[in-house]
C-alpha positions as a printed NumPy array, in Angstrom:
array([[  2.214,   1.029, -16.649],
       [ -0.958,  -0.373, -15.213],
       [ -1.909,   0.471, -11.755],
       [ -0.799,  -1.935,  -8.987],
       [ -2.77 ,  -2.756,  -5.824],
       [ -1.033,  -2.121,  -2.514],
       [  0.246,  -5.706,  -2.17 ],
       [  1.618,  -5.722,  -5.698],
       [  3.25 ,  -2.363,  -5.155],
       [  4.869,  -3.559,  -1.947],
       [  6.133,  -6.789,  -3.575],
       [  7.486,  -4.828,  -6.52 ],
       [  9.413,  -2.647,  -4.123],
       [ 10.835,  -5.723,  -2.487],
       [  9.756,  -4.888,   1.105],
       [  7.919,  -6.93 ,   3.748],
       [  4.71 ,  -5.996,   5.498],
       [  6.633,  -5.805,   8.68 ],
       [  9.033,  -3.262,   7.164],
       [  6.163,  -1.174,   5.801],
       [  4.447,  -1.208,   9.249],
       [  7.661,  -0.147,  11.027],
       [  8.378,   2.711,   8.538],
       [  4.764,   3.912,   8.612],
       [  4.473,   3.671,  12.423],
       [  1.366,   1.469,  12.231],
       [  0.595,  -2.167,  12.987],
       [  1.227,  -5.08 ,  10.696],
       [ -2.496,  -5.875,  10.938],
       [ -3.39 ,  -2.388,   9.517],
       [ -1.002,  -2.78 ,   6.551],
       [ -2.589,  -6.221,   5.868],
       [ -6.108,  -4.722,   6.013],
       [ -5.074,  -2.073,   3.517],
       [ -3.786,  -4.765,   1.245],
       [ -6.867,  -6.92 ,   1.633],
       [ -9.019,  -3.949,   0.794],
       [-10.72 ,  -3.985,   4.142],
       [ -9.556,  -0.469,   4.991],
       [ -8.068,   2.331,   2.951],
       [ -5.053,   4.397,   4.007],
       [ -5.633,   8.092,   4.591],
       [ -4.211,  10.477,   1.894],
       [ -1.079,  11.209,   3.826],
       [ -0.499,   7.526,   4.453],
       [ -1.078,   6.855,   0.776],
       [  1.544,   9.473,  -0.125],
       [  3.968,   7.929,   2.3  ],
       [  3.371,   4.469,   0.915],
       [  4.026,   5.679,  -2.648],
       [  7.344,   7.232,  -1.481],
       [  8.246,   4.081,   0.357],
       [  7.54 ,   2.059,  -2.754],
       [  9.282,   4.48 ,  -5.08 ],
       [  6.095,   4.988,  -7.087],
       [  3.782,   7.777,  -7.968],
       [  0.388,   7.934,  -6.318],
       [ -0.975,   7.546,  -9.84 ],
       [  0.639,   4.096, -10.134],
       [ -1.085,   2.612,  -7.101],
       [ -4.763,   1.629,  -6.786],
       [ -6.215,   2.572,  -3.394],
       [ -9.795,   1.846,  -4.286],
       [-11.233,  -0.772,  -2.061],
       [-13.191,  -2.489,  -4.91 ],
       [-10.184,  -2.437,  -7.319],
       [ -8.102,  -4.218,  -4.66 ],
       [-10.519,  -7.126,  -4.471],
       [ -9.656,  -8.187,  -7.997]])
């Protein structure tokens, strides 16, 4: 399996930005900034995202530059 960026991982999990923000206790704007590669989630947040998306941390790309592609 190739690595997915945060947006792709969320879409594959079938959840909305709003749902992710609510579950994570953060703003929709912050989730969008993670997906756009403008900001990167902290490690604990990355782990929570992977659990929310039903994926391993190894399957998701958190690198800011990798998300720009």
